[in-house]
C-alpha positions as a LaTeX table, in Angstrom:
\begin{tabular}{lrrr}
\hline
Residue & $x$ (\AA) & $y$ (\AA) & $z$ (\AA) \\
\hline
Met1 & 0.00 & 0.00 & 0.00 \\
Gly2 & 1.68 & 3.20 & $-1.13$ \\
Lys3 & 1.84 & 6.39 & 0.81 \\
Arg4 & $-0.28$ & 8.11 & $-1.87$ \\
Asp5 & $-3.24$ & 6.02 & $-0.72$ \\
Phe6 & $-3.28$ & 8.10 & 2.45 \\
Pro7 & $-3.49$ & 11.88 & 2.79 \\
Thr8 & $-0.11$ & 13.46 & 2.09 \\
Ile9 & 0.99 & 16.25 & 4.41 \\
His10 & 3.33 & 19.15 & 3.67 \\
Phe11 & 5.32 & 20.87 & 6.41 \\
Tyr12 & 8.50 & 22.94 & 6.54 \\
Asp13 & 10.19 & 20.34 & 8.79 \\
Gln14 & 10.60 & 17.22 & 6.66 \\
Asp15 & 11.17 & 15.04 & 9.75 \\
Phe16 & 7.53 & 15.62 & 10.74 \\
Val17 & 6.40 & 14.53 & 7.27 \\
Asp18 & 8.64 & 11.46 & 7.35 \\
Ile19 & 7.39 & 10.18 & 10.72 \\
Tyr20 & 3.79 & 10.72 & 9.60 \\
Glu21 & 4.34 & 8.68 & 6.43 \\
Arg22 & 6.34 & 5.99 & 8.22 \\
Thr23 & 3.55 & 5.57 & 10.77 \\
Trp24 & 1.10 & 4.64 & 8.01 \\
Ala25 & 3.63 & 2.06 & 6.76 \\
Trp26 & 4.11 & 0.60 & 10.26 \\
Ile27 & 0.35 & 0.36 & 10.83 \\
Gln28 & 0.15 & $-2.30$ & 8.10 \\
Asp29 & 1.76 & $-4.78$ & 10.52 \\
Phe30 & $-0.85$ & $-4.26$ & 13.24 \\
Trp31 & $-3.84$ & $-5.97$ & 11.63 \\
Val32 & $-5.24$ & $-9.12$ & 13.21 \\
Arg33 & $-7.84$ & $-11.56$ & 11.96 \\
Gly34 & $-10.53$ & $-13.07$ & 14.13 \\
Thr35 & $-10.79$ & $-16.86$ & 14.50 \\
Pro36 & $-13.74$ & $-19.24$ & 14.82 \\
Glu37 & $-12.77$ & $-19.64$ & 18.47 \\
Asn38 & $-12.75$ & $-15.96$ & 19.45 \\
Lys39 & $-15.39$ & $-14.76$ & 16.96 \\
Leu40 & $-13.64$ & $-11.40$ & 16.63 \\
Lys41 & $-13.91$ & $-9.35$ & 13.44 \\
Ser42 & $-12.23$ & $-10.55$ & 10.27 \\
Arg43 & $-9.82$ & $-7.60$ & 10.40 \\
Tyr44 & $-9.06$ & $-5.31$ & 13.31 \\
Phe45 & $-6.15$ & $-3.24$ & 14.67 \\
Asn46 & $-4.21$ & $-4.42$ & 17.72 \\
Tyr47 & $-0.69$ & $-4.36$ & 19.14 \\
Pro48 & 1.06 & $-7.55$ & 17.93 \\
Thr49 & 2.12 & $-8.87$ & 21.36 \\
Asn50 & $-1.28$ & $-8.26$ & 22.97 \\
Asn51 & $-3.15$ & $-11.47$ & 23.74 \\
Ser52 & $-6.37$ & $-9.56$ & 24.23 \\
Ile53 & $-8.26$ & $-6.58$ & 22.85 \\
Lys54 & $-8.50$ & $-3.57$ & 25.15 \\
Gln55 & $-11.28$ & $-0.99$ & 25.08 \\
Phe56 & $-9.08$ & 2.01 & 25.93 \\
Glu57 & $-6.63$ & 1.24 & 23.11 \\
Ala58 & $-9.42$ & 0.47 & 20.62 \\
Cys59 & $-11.25$ & 3.76 & 21.24 \\
Leu60 & $-8.05$ & 5.80 & 20.94 \\
Ser61 & $-6.93$ & 4.02 & 17.77 \\
Thr62 & $-10.03$ & 5.18 & 15.91 \\
Phe63 & $-8.81$ & 8.79 & 16.19 \\
Phe64 & $-5.97$ & 8.16 & 13.72 \\
Leu65 & $-7.48$ & 5.36 & 11.63 \\
Val66 & $-10.26$ & 7.74 & 10.50 \\
Tyr67 & $-7.59$ & 9.52 & 8.42 \\
Ser68 & $-6.68$ & 6.43 & 6.38 \\
Asn69 & $-8.99$ & 7.46 & 3.49 \\
Arg70 & $-10.94$ & 4.25 & 4.22 \\
Asn71 & $-7.96$ & 2.06 & 3.45 \\
Tyr72 & $-8.23$ & 0.63 & 6.96 \\
Pro73 & $-11.43$ & $-0.36$ & 8.77 \\
Thr74 & $-12.12$ & 1.82 & 11.78 \\
Val75 & $-15.40$ & 0.60 & 13.23 \\
Ser76 & $-14.36$ & $-3.06$ & 13.54 \\
Leu77 & $-12.30$ & $-2.11$ & 16.61 \\
Leu78 & $-15.40$ & $-0.94$ & 18.44 \\
Glu79 & $-17.74$ & $-3.59$ & 17.09 \\
Asn80 & $-15.56$ & $-6.28$ & 18.67 \\
Phe81 & $-16.79$ & $-4.85$ & 21.99 \\
Tyr82 & $-20.37$ & $-4.12$ & 20.97 \\
Asp83 & $-20.80$ & $-7.73$ & 19.79 \\
Arg84 & $-20.03$ & $-8.92$ & 23.33 \\
Gln85 & $-22.47$ & $-6.71$ & 25.20 \\
Glu86 & $-24.21$ & $-8.60$ & 27.99 \\
Ala87 & $-27.92$ & $-8.53$ & 28.81 \\
Ser88 & $-27.18$ & $-6.12$ & 31.66 \\
Gly89 & $-25.65$ & $-3.69$ & 29.17 \\
Ala90 & $-22.13$ & $-4.46$ & 30.39 \\
Ile91 & $-19.25$ & $-4.17$ & 27.96 \\
Arg92 & $-16.02$ & $-5.36$ & 29.50 \\
Gly93 & $-12.78$ & $-3.51$ & 28.95 \\
Glu94 & $-10.78$ & $-6.52$ & 27.80 \\
Tyr95 & $-11.49$ & $-9.73$ & 25.86 \\
Ser96 & $-9.18$ & $-12.65$ & 25.15 \\
Glu97 & $-7.91$ & $-13.15$ & 21.60 \\
Glu98 & $-7.83$ & $-16.89$ & 22.32 \\
Asp99 & $-11.51$ & $-17.51$ & 23.02 \\
Gly100 & $-13.19$ & $-14.06$ & 22.97 \\
Arg101 & $-14.16$ & $-14.24$ & 26.63 \\
Pro102 & $-13.90$ & $-11.24$ & 28.99 \\
Val103 & $-10.69$ & $-10.89$ & 30.97 \\
Phe104 & $-11.33$ & $-10.11$ & 34.63 \\
Asp105 & $-8.85$ & $-8.91$ & 37.23 \\
Glu106 & $-9.24$ & $-9.11$ & 40.99 \\
Asp107 & $-8.30$ & $-5.43$ & 41.21 \\
Asn108 & $-10.94$ & $-4.52$ & 38.60 \\
Pro109 & $-13.61$ & $-7.20$ & 39.12 \\
Glu110 & $-16.12$ & $-5.71$ & 36.66 \\
Ala111 & $-13.39$ & $-5.16$ & 34.02 \\
Val112 & $-14.55$ & $-1.58$ & 33.42 \\
His113 & $-12.50$ & 0.78 & 31.23 \\
Pro114 & $-12.83$ & 4.52 & 30.47 \\
Pro115 & $-16.24$ & 4.95 & 28.77 \\
Leu116 & $-15.09$ & 6.67 & 25.57 \\
Phe117 & $-17.24$ & 4.92 & 22.95 \\
Ser118 & $-19.57$ & 7.87 & 22.30 \\
Trp119 & $-16.65$ & 10.31 & 21.91 \\
Ala120 & $-15.02$ & 7.94 & 19.42 \\
Glu121 & $-18.31$ & 7.42 & 17.54 \\
Tyr122 & $-18.96$ & 11.16 & 17.29 \\
Asn123 & $-15.51$ & 11.64 & 15.77 \\
Ile124 & $-16.02$ & 8.70 & 13.39 \\
Tyr125 & $-19.30$ & 10.20 & 12.22 \\
His126 & $-17.66$ & 13.52 & 11.34 \\
Lys127 & $-14.67$ & 11.89 & 9.62 \\
Ile128 & $-16.41$ & 8.99 & 7.83 \\
Gly129 & $-20.07$ & 10.02 & 8.00 \\
His130 & $-22.63$ & 7.23 & 8.37 \\
Lys131 & $-25.83$ & 8.47 & 10.01 \\
Lys132 & $-27.33$ & 4.99 & 9.68 \\
Arg133 & $-24.52$ & 3.63 & 11.85 \\
Val134 & $-25.29$ & 6.16 & 14.60 \\
Arg135 & $-28.89$ & 4.99 & 14.62 \\
Glu136 & $-27.79$ & 1.34 & 14.85 \\
Ile137 & $-25.34$ & 1.76 & 17.71 \\
Met138 & $-27.45$ & 4.05 & 19.92 \\
Pro139 & $-29.32$ & 1.18 & 21.63 \\
Ile140 & $-25.95$ & $-0.45$ & 22.46 \\
Leu141 & $-24.50$ & 2.77 & 23.85 \\
Glu142 & $-27.65$ & 3.51 & 25.85 \\
Lys143 & $-27.60$ & 0.08 & 27.48 \\
Tyr144 & $-23.90$ & 0.54 & 28.25 \\
Phe145 & $-24.55$ & 3.95 & 29.83 \\
Phe146 & $-27.31$ & 2.45 & 31.99 \\
Trp147 & $-24.96$ & $-0.36$ & 33.13 \\
Leu148 & $-22.30$ & 2.15 & 34.15 \\
Glu149 & $-24.88$ & 4.19 & 36.01 \\
Ser150 & $-26.49$ & 1.26 & 37.84 \\
Ser151 & $-23.15$ & $-0.36$ & 38.70 \\
Phe152 & $-20.91$ & 2.53 & 39.70 \\
Lys153 & $-22.98$ & 5.66 & 40.45 \\
Lys154 & $-23.30$ & 6.47 & 44.14 \\
Glu155 & $-25.90$ & 8.46 & 46.05 \\
Asn156 & $-23.88$ & 11.67 & 45.76 \\
Gly157 & $-24.12$ & 11.48 & 41.96 \\
Leu158 & $-20.44$ & 10.63 & 41.41 \\
Tyr159 & $-19.03$ & 7.38 & 40.06 \\
Ser160 & $-16.78$ & 5.08 & 42.04 \\
Val161 & $-14.61$ & 2.56 & 40.18 \\
Pro162 & $-11.35$ & 0.78 & 41.04 \\
Ile163 & $-8.36$ & 2.98 & 40.26 \\
Glu164 & $-7.19$ & 0.21 & 37.88 \\
Ala165 & $-10.06$ & 1.23 & 35.58 \\
Cys166 & $-8.40$ & 4.61 & 34.93 \\
Met167 & $-5.44$ & 3.35 & 32.84 \\
Met168 & $-2.85$ & 5.01 & 35.07 \\
Pro169 & $-0.82$ & 2.12 & 36.51 \\
Asn170 & 1.21 & 2.85 & 39.68 \\
Ala171 & 0.09 & 6.53 & 39.84 \\
Pro172 & 0.28 & 7.76 & 43.46 \\
Arg173 & $-3.48$ & 7.74 & 43.91 \\
Glu174 & $-3.89$ & 5.76 & 47.12 \\
Asn175 & $-7.30$ & 5.71 & 48.84 \\
Val176 & $-9.08$ & 7.14 & 45.76 \\
Tyr177 & $-12.76$ & 6.21 & 45.80 \\
Tyr178 & $-14.13$ & 8.77 & 43.32 \\
Pro179 & $-11.54$ & 9.21 & 40.52 \\
Val180 & $-11.73$ & 12.60 & 38.81 \\
Asp181 & $-10.81$ & 11.14 & 35.41 \\
Phe182 & $-13.47$ & 8.43 & 35.34 \\
Asn183 & $-16.15$ & 10.89 & 36.41 \\
Cys184 & $-15.06$ & 13.27 & 33.65 \\
Gln185 & $-15.02$ & 10.41 & 31.15 \\
Gln186 & $-18.61$ & 9.58 & 32.06 \\
Ala187 & $-19.45$ & 13.26 & 31.64 \\
Ile188 & $-17.81$ & 13.09 & 28.19 \\
Asn189 & $-19.86$ & 9.97 & 27.52 \\
Ala190 & $-23.08$ & 11.83 & 28.37 \\
Leu191 & $-22.01$ & 14.93 & 26.42 \\
Tyr192 & $-21.43$ & 12.99 & 23.20 \\
Met193 & $-24.48$ & 10.76 & 23.70 \\
Ser194 & $-26.47$ & 14.00 & 23.64 \\
Ala195 & $-24.59$ & 15.11 & 20.51 \\
Leu196 & $-25.33$ & 11.77 & 18.80 \\
Gly197 & $-28.99$ & 12.32 & 19.70 \\
Asp198 & $-28.79$ & 15.69 & 17.93 \\
Ile199 & $-27.36$ & 13.97 & 14.83 \\
Leu200 & $-30.42$ & 11.71 & 14.82 \\
Asn201 & $-32.74$ & 14.68 & 15.43 \\
Asp202 & $-33.94$ & 12.81 & 18.51 \\
Lys203 & $-34.75$ & 15.51 & 21.07 \\
Glu204 & $-35.60$ & 12.98 & 23.77 \\
Ile205 & $-32.16$ & 11.33 & 23.64 \\
Ser206 & $-30.43$ & 14.68 & 23.37 \\
Phe207 & $-32.20$ & 16.13 & 26.40 \\
Lys208 & $-31.87$ & 12.98 & 28.50 \\
Tyr209 & $-28.09$ & 12.85 & 28.24 \\
Lys210 & $-27.65$ & 16.59 & 28.45 \\
Lys211 & $-29.42$ & 16.38 & 31.79 \\
Gln212 & $-27.08$ & 13.55 & 32.85 \\
Tyr213 & $-24.10$ & 15.60 & 31.74 \\
Phe214 & $-25.03$ & 18.69 & 33.75 \\
Ser215 & $-25.71$ & 16.53 & 36.80 \\
Ile216 & $-22.18$ & 15.04 & 36.72 \\
Lys217 & $-20.64$ & 18.41 & 35.84 \\
Thr218 & $-22.26$ & 20.10 & 38.85 \\
Arg219 & $-20.97$ & 17.45 & 41.24 \\
Ile220 & $-17.43$ & 17.51 & 39.86 \\
Asn221 & $-17.32$ & 21.29 & 40.23 \\
Ser222 & $-18.80$ & 21.33 & 43.71 \\
Leu223 & $-16.79$ & 18.46 & 45.22 \\
Met224 & $-13.56$ & 18.07 & 43.24 \\
Trp225 & $-12.53$ & 21.68 & 42.52 \\
Asn226 & $-10.09$ & 23.29 & 44.93 \\
Lys227 & $-10.25$ & 27.06 & 44.60 \\
Asp228 & $-7.05$ & 27.63 & 46.59 \\
Asp229 & $-4.97$ & 25.38 & 44.32 \\
Gly230 & $-6.90$ & 26.02 & 41.10 \\
Phe231 & $-7.08$ & 22.27 & 40.52 \\
Tyr232 & $-9.44$ & 19.28 & 40.43 \\
Tyr233 & $-8.66$ & 16.40 & 42.79 \\
Asp234 & $-9.73$ & 12.79 & 43.34 \\
Leu235 & $-11.88$ & 12.10 & 46.39 \\
Asp236 & $-11.65$ & 9.44 & 49.07 \\
Arg237 & $-14.62$ & 7.47 & 50.38 \\
Ser238 & $-15.67$ & 10.31 & 52.69 \\
Glu239 & $-15.57$ & 12.82 & 49.77 \\
Lys240 & $-12.36$ & 14.42 & 51.06 \\
Gln241 & $-10.01$ & 15.71 & 48.36 \\
Ile242 & $-6.77$ & 13.76 & 47.88 \\
Lys243 & $-4.32$ & 16.53 & 47.08 \\
Val244 & $-2.06$ & 14.86 & 44.54 \\
Lys245 & $-1.83$ & 16.64 & 41.19 \\
Thr246 & $-2.07$ & 14.13 & 38.34 \\
Ile247 & $-2.81$ & 14.39 & 34.64 \\
Ala248 & $-6.26$ & 12.94 & 35.46 \\
Ala249 & $-7.49$ & 16.44 & 36.40 \\
Phe250 & $-7.25$ & 17.65 & 32.80 \\
Trp251 & $-10.01$ & 15.34 & 31.58 \\
Thr252 & $-12.17$ & 18.15 & 32.99 \\
Leu253 & $-11.15$ & 20.34 & 30.02 \\
Leu254 & $-12.22$ & 17.74 & 27.47 \\
Ala255 & $-15.48$ & 17.31 & 29.39 \\
Glu256 & $-16.00$ & 21.12 & 29.40 \\
Ile257 & $-16.38$ & 21.06 & 33.18 \\
Pro258 & $-14.65$ & 24.32 & 34.28 \\
Asn259 & $-15.95$ & 27.79 & 33.49 \\
Glu260 & $-13.54$ & 30.22 & 31.85 \\
Asn261 & $-12.06$ & 31.41 & 35.14 \\
Lys262 & $-11.43$ & 27.89 & 36.42 \\
Ala263 & $-10.07$ & 26.85 & 33.03 \\
Asn264 & $-7.56$ & 29.73 & 33.12 \\
Arg265 & $-6.29$ & 28.61 & 36.50 \\
Leu266 & $-6.15$ & 24.96 & 35.47 \\
Ile267 & $-4.33$ & 25.71 & 32.21 \\
Ala268 & $-1.81$ & 27.80 & 34.19 \\
His269 & $-0.56$ & 24.50 & 35.64 \\
Leu270 & 0.18 & 23.33 & 32.08 \\
Lys271 & 2.44 & 26.35 & 31.58 \\
Asp272 & 4.18 & 26.14 & 34.96 \\
Ser273 & 7.64 & 24.54 & 34.65 \\
Glu274 & 7.38 & 23.34 & 38.24 \\
Ser275 & 4.04 & 21.62 & 37.64 \\
Phe276 & 3.05 & 20.14 & 34.24 \\
Gly277 & 4.77 & 22.59 & 31.88 \\
Leu278 & 7.87 & 20.47 & 31.36 \\
Glu279 & 10.00 & 20.33 & 28.24 \\
Asn280 & 8.04 & 17.33 & 26.95 \\
Pro281 & 4.37 & 18.09 & 27.60 \\
Phe282 & 2.75 & 16.72 & 29.75 \\
Pro283 & 3.91 & 14.39 & 32.57 \\
Thr284 & 1.39 & 12.15 & 34.27 \\
Leu285 & 2.37 & 13.62 & 37.64 \\
Ala286 & 3.18 & 17.25 & 38.50 \\
Ala287 & 6.93 & 17.83 & 38.80 \\
Asn288 & 6.52 & 19.35 & 42.26 \\
Glu289 & 4.83 & 16.24 & 43.69 \\
Pro290 & 7.03 & 14.19 & 46.08 \\
Ala291 & 6.48 & 10.99 & 44.06 \\
Phe292 & 7.57 & 12.57 & 40.74 \\
Asp293 & 10.54 & 10.83 & 39.13 \\
Leu294 & 12.57 & 12.18 & 36.19 \\
Arg295 & 12.86 & 8.64 & 34.80 \\
Gly296 & 9.10 & 8.43 & 34.45 \\
Leu297 & 8.48 & 5.27 & 36.47 \\
Gly298 & 5.17 & 4.59 & 34.74 \\
Cys299 & 2.64 & 7.19 & 35.85 \\
Arg300 & 5.02 & 8.95 & 38.21 \\
Gly301 & 6.29 & 11.35 & 35.59 \\
Ser302 & 6.23 & 9.60 & 32.19 \\
Val303 & 4.72 & 11.38 & 29.21 \\
Tyr304 & 2.09 & 9.12 & 27.62 \\
Pro305 & 0.91 & 10.24 & 24.14 \\
Pro306 & $-2.80$ & 9.52 & 24.84 \\
Phe307 & $-2.80$ & 11.81 & 27.88 \\
Thr308 & $-0.94$ & 14.54 & 26.00 \\
Phe309 & $-3.52$ & 14.09 & 23.21 \\
Met310 & $-6.34$ & 14.39 & 25.74 \\
Val311 & $-4.93$ & 17.59 & 27.24 \\
Ile312 & $-4.43$ & 19.18 & 23.81 \\
Lys313 & $-7.98$ & 18.30 & 22.72 \\
Gly314 & $-9.23$ & 19.74 & 26.01 \\
Met315 & $-7.38$ & 23.02 & 25.46 \\
Glu316 & $-9.03$ & 23.29 & 22.03 \\
Lys317 & $-12.40$ & 23.35 & 23.79 \\
Tyr318 & $-11.31$ & 26.61 & 25.44 \\
Gly319 & $-9.83$ & 28.18 & 22.30 \\
Arg320 & $-6.17$ & 27.73 & 23.29 \\
Tyr321 & $-5.18$ & 26.76 & 19.74 \\
Asp322 & $-1.77$ & 28.47 & 19.76 \\
Phe323 & $-0.64$ & 26.86 & 23.00 \\
Ala324 & $-2.09$ & 23.49 & 21.94 \\
Arg325 & $-0.09$ & 23.66 & 18.71 \\
Glu326 & 3.09 & 24.68 & 20.50 \\
Cys327 & 2.75 & 21.71 & 22.87 \\
Ala328 & 2.01 & 19.29 & 20.01 \\
Ile329 & 5.17 & 20.41 & 18.20 \\
Arg330 & 7.33 & 20.16 & 21.34 \\
His331 & 5.95 & 16.69 & 22.06 \\
Leu332 & 6.61 & 15.54 & 18.48 \\
Tyr333 & 10.22 & 16.73 & 18.64 \\
Tyr334 & 10.76 & 14.45 & 21.65 \\
Ile335 & 9.28 & 11.55 & 19.71 \\
Leu336 & 11.57 & 12.37 & 16.77 \\
Asp337 & 14.62 & 12.62 & 19.04 \\
Thr338 & 13.87 & 9.14 & 20.37 \\
Leu339 & 13.39 & 7.76 & 16.87 \\
His340 & 16.71 & 9.29 & 15.73 \\
Pro341 & 18.99 & 9.34 & 18.82 \\
Glu342 & 21.92 & 11.68 & 18.28 \\
Asp343 & 24.49 & 9.62 & 20.17 \\
Gly344 & 24.23 & 6.80 & 17.62 \\
Lys345 & 24.63 & 4.22 & 20.40 \\
Arg346 & 20.97 & 3.39 & 20.90 \\
Gln347 & 18.46 & 1.86 & 18.53 \\
Gly348 & 15.80 & 4.43 & 17.62 \\
Asn349 & 12.13 & 3.55 & 18.06 \\
Leu350 & 8.69 & 4.80 & 19.03 \\
Phe351 & 7.58 & 4.02 & 22.55 \\
Glu352 & 4.56 & 3.76 & 24.81 \\
Ala353 & 5.86 & 6.53 & 27.09 \\
Tyr354 & 8.63 & 9.14 & 27.16 \\
Ala355 & 10.87 & 10.82 & 29.71 \\
Pro356 & 9.55 & 14.24 & 30.79 \\
Arg357 & 12.76 & 16.29 & 30.73 \\
Lys358 & 15.22 & 14.55 & 28.41 \\
Glu359 & 15.06 & 12.71 & 25.13 \\
Gly360 & 14.45 & 9.00 & 25.20 \\
Pro361 & 11.84 & 6.58 & 26.49 \\
Ala362 & 10.62 & 6.64 & 30.05 \\
Glu363 & 12.16 & 4.12 & 32.44 \\
Trp364 & 10.67 & 1.83 & 35.06 \\
Pro365 & 13.34 & $-0.65$ & 36.17 \\
Glu366 & 10.87 & $-2.78$ & 38.13 \\
Asn367 & 8.78 & $-3.35$ & 35.00 \\
Glu368 & 10.76 & $-5.07$ & 32.26 \\
Asn369 & 7.92 & $-4.70$ & 29.74 \\
Phe370 & 7.88 & $-0.90$ & 30.02 \\
Pro371 & 7.80 & 1.02 & 27.82 \\
Arg372 & 6.50 & $-1.12$ & 24.97 \\
Pro373 & 8.31 & $-0.32$ & 21.69 \\
Met374 & 6.41 & 0.73 & 18.56 \\
Phe375 & 3.23 & 1.05 & 20.60 \\
Leu376 & 1.18 & 2.66 & 17.83 \\
Pro377 & $-2.22$ & 2.53 & 19.63 \\
Tyr378 & $-0.76$ & 5.42 & 21.64 \\
Thr379 & 1.99 & 7.08 & 19.57 \\
Ala380 & 0.08 & 7.27 & 16.28 \\
Leu381 & $-2.23$ & 9.73 & 18.05 \\
Ser382 & 0.75 & 12.09 & 18.01 \\
Thr383 & 2.36 & 11.25 & 14.67 \\
Ile384 & $-0.92$ & 11.26 & 12.68 \\
Thr385 & $-3.80$ & 12.92 & 14.54 \\
Leu386 & $-1.90$ & 15.75 & 16.23 \\
Met387 & 0.04 & 16.30 & 13.00 \\
Ile388 & $-3.15$ & 16.86 & 10.98 \\
Glu389 & $-5.34$ & 18.54 & 13.57 \\
Asn390 & $-2.89$ & 20.64 & 15.59 \\
Val391 & 0.41 & 21.07 & 13.74 \\
Leu392 & $-1.35$ & 21.69 & 10.43 \\
Gly393 & $-4.48$ & 22.96 & 12.21 \\
Leu394 & $-7.18$ & 21.23 & 10.14 \\
Ser395 & $-10.63$ & 20.37 & 11.48 \\
Ile396 & $-12.79$ & 18.27 & 9.15 \\
Ser397 & $-16.49$ & 17.39 & 9.13 \\
Leu398 & $-17.53$ & 15.07 & 6.34 \\
Pro399 & $-21.34$ & 15.30 & 6.89 \\
Arg400 & $-21.19$ & 19.10 & 6.89 \\
Lys401 & $-18.72$ & 19.11 & 3.97 \\
Thr402 & $-16.61$ & 21.60 & 5.89 \\
Val403 & $-12.90$ & 22.08 & 6.51 \\
Asp404 & $-11.74$ & 24.62 & 9.09 \\
Trp405 & $-8.10$ & 25.67 & 8.95 \\
Ile406 & $-6.64$ & 27.47 & 11.93 \\
Ile407 & $-3.28$ & 28.96 & 10.85 \\
Pro408 & $-1.38$ & 30.41 & 13.82 \\
Thr409 & 1.69 & 31.23 & 11.72 \\
Leu410 & 2.28 & 31.59 & 8.00 \\
Glu411 & 4.28 & 28.58 & 6.92 \\
Ile412 & 4.59 & 26.30 & 3.92 \\
Met413 & 2.23 & 23.51 & 4.86 \\
Gly414 & $-1.00$ & 21.72 & 3.99 \\
Ile415 & $-2.61$ & 18.42 & 3.07 \\
Glu416 & $-3.10$ & 16.65 & $-0.23$ \\
Asp417 & $-5.61$ & 13.97 & $-1.30$ \\
Leu418 & $-7.73$ & 13.96 & 1.83 \\
Ser419 & $-11.02$ & 12.10 & 1.41 \\
Leu420 & $-14.12$ & 14.17 & 2.16 \\
Lys421 & $-17.15$ & 12.02 & 1.29 \\
Arg422 & $-15.92$ & 10.68 & $-2.06$ \\
Asn423 & $-14.38$ & 14.08 & $-2.62$ \\
Met424 & $-10.57$ & 14.23 & $-2.65$ \\
Ile425 & $-9.40$ & 17.65 & $-1.55$ \\
Thr426 & $-6.04$ & 19.43 & $-1.37$ \\
Ile427 & $-5.21$ & 22.54 & 0.67 \\
Leu428 & $-1.72$ & 24.06 & 0.53 \\
Ser429 & $-0.25$ & 27.36 & 1.68 \\
Asn430 & 2.81 & 28.70 & $-0.09$ \\
Lys431 & 4.60 & 31.96 & $-0.74$ \\
Ser432 & 4.46 & 33.18 & $-4.32$ \\
Gly433 & 5.53 & 36.38 & $-6.04$ \\
Arg434 & 2.15 & 37.84 & $-5.07$ \\
Gly435 & 2.54 & 37.03 & $-1.36$ \\
Trp436 & 1.16 & 34.21 & 0.76 \\
Glu437 & $-1.30$ & 32.13 & $-1.21$ \\
Ile438 & $-3.60$ & 29.20 & $-0.43$ \\
Arg439 & $-4.09$ & 26.76 & $-3.28$ \\
Leu440 & $-7.11$ & 24.49 & $-3.23$ \\
Glu441 & $-8.21$ & 21.55 & $-5.34$ \\
Ser442 & $-11.44$ & 19.61 & $-5.03$ \\
Glu443 & $-13.64$ & 17.24 & $-6.99$ \\
Lys444 & $-16.87$ & 18.65 & $-5.52$ \\
Leu445 & $-18.11$ & 21.73 & $-3.69$ \\
Tyr446 & $-17.28$ & 22.08 & 0.01 \\
Tyr447 & $-17.05$ & 24.93 & 2.54 \\
Phe448 & $-13.68$ & 26.17 & 3.73 \\
Thr449 & $-13.20$ & 28.34 & 6.82 \\
Ile450 & $-9.83$ & 29.98 & 7.30 \\
Asn451 & $-8.87$ & 31.45 & 10.65 \\
Leu452 & $-5.57$ & 33.27 & 10.19 \\
Leu453 & $-3.47$ & 34.36 & 13.16 \\
Gly454 & $-6.67$ & 34.86 & 15.13 \\
Glu455 & $-7.20$ & 38.08 & 13.16 \\
Lys456 & $-8.86$ & 37.07 & 9.90 \\
Lys457 & $-11.68$ & 34.55 & 9.67 \\
Lys458 & $-13.70$ & 33.85 & 6.58 \\
Thr459 & $-15.87$ & 31.03 & 5.23 \\
Leu460 & $-15.91$ & 30.44 & 1.47 \\
Pro461 & $-17.57$ & 27.89 & $-0.81$ \\
Ile462 & $-14.81$ & 26.04 & $-2.66$ \\
Pro463 & $-15.96$ & 24.89 & $-6.12$ \\
Ser464 & $-14.79$ & 21.79 & $-7.93$ \\
Gly465 & $-11.47$ & 22.07 & $-9.74$ \\
Lys466 & $-8.47$ & 24.21 & $-8.83$ \\
Cys467 & $-8.49$ & 27.67 & $-7.30$ \\
Ser468 & $-6.34$ & 29.88 & $-5.11$ \\
Met469 & $-6.72$ & 32.82 & $-2.76$ \\
Leu470 & $-4.28$ & 35.49 & $-1.65$ \\
Ile471 & $-4.20$ & 35.89 & 2.12 \\
Asp472 & $-3.63$ & 39.64 & 1.84 \\
Lys473 & $-6.93$ & 39.94 & $-0.04$ \\
Leu474 & $-9.01$ & 38.15 & 2.61 \\
\hline
\end{tabular}
């Protein structure tokens, strides 16, 4: 499969282009076929040494596979889980590749994972665009939401799950009973369930989950926000805040929990070099916490691409596009430095997690399997999704036939042969003798919004064929 089958990106730093293209080539080796014994899908994406499918990894993987121009199936990852839904509505976070049965753990007896299906489905709808699919999966997602609510929601309106359900192994989160991240993830679940209801023009579904969302949001703000520290904390069983600053607090941004004032204070921690604003954004634990370790030690300081992705997507919700882009670029440089080590003594690779203040993978001497090399379910979020959405600044909605381009700085960059509902489009910025120019090519009409330097914003219908616009004339 040639690189021209996927969208081609243009950027002034060729190393960014190379790692993007190489990621698509590496992804070819990550496809697994179901067997009669496990009854999994005929073709789905998974890490080669996994012996099970994991819900957290599957949901995240859809965020880069949607850009494959339909060369790779995206929905099969999620349908492997939907097909195993139990009568109670339960969908377990892990299933064996040997026999397809759920994998339970004594520390996580219900095998619950972060409930991110509706967020993933909303994104899939806007990138691939099947309204019929949304209608088909809503009963599954509703039953799943009800199971989460009936199994884990307590009288105070918050959710209590084992800390193992939060995908932050060995984080210093002792005595946590109400995890801030899981509660935010359930708020995200409700938020996007409501949005999927809007797609279906179903006011009842939309209102029902919007009500659920505001209920969780109110409780997170009233119980987990600390106004003195400007931070959201986990709670213990007695609803007392556990004052350890972890990356989990920033799920609140993605869930749109804080108001503008709270968001400003929370984002200040992301810029503070003594907190989360380290050279490689963003560590799983604040640098000024006693348990922080420069080696990473799992979730005691490592930079995990999915959490950096989550924080950047959360900052977008509050219009921090410039800072989000800056952090994406800094993070990608650390990935590049690890892929091409300068000392020439080490073998370059991509990794599951990175050191927070120096180039190279994170370390955890007590765990010989950490960090996993070439762990694309995580790192492709950076090398593909952040490249397109934050470094280039493109936001695409196939059903709306719209492309928004946020350009914080004038640079030679763009995308070529991106599929937009059987419509291949190309958008490139370049400097010509007449000044900065945007060249566009399309097979069919679509709507293009350009937001330049936060000063110029304009929406234009782009006709089929080739055209160009001079930025000075906008």
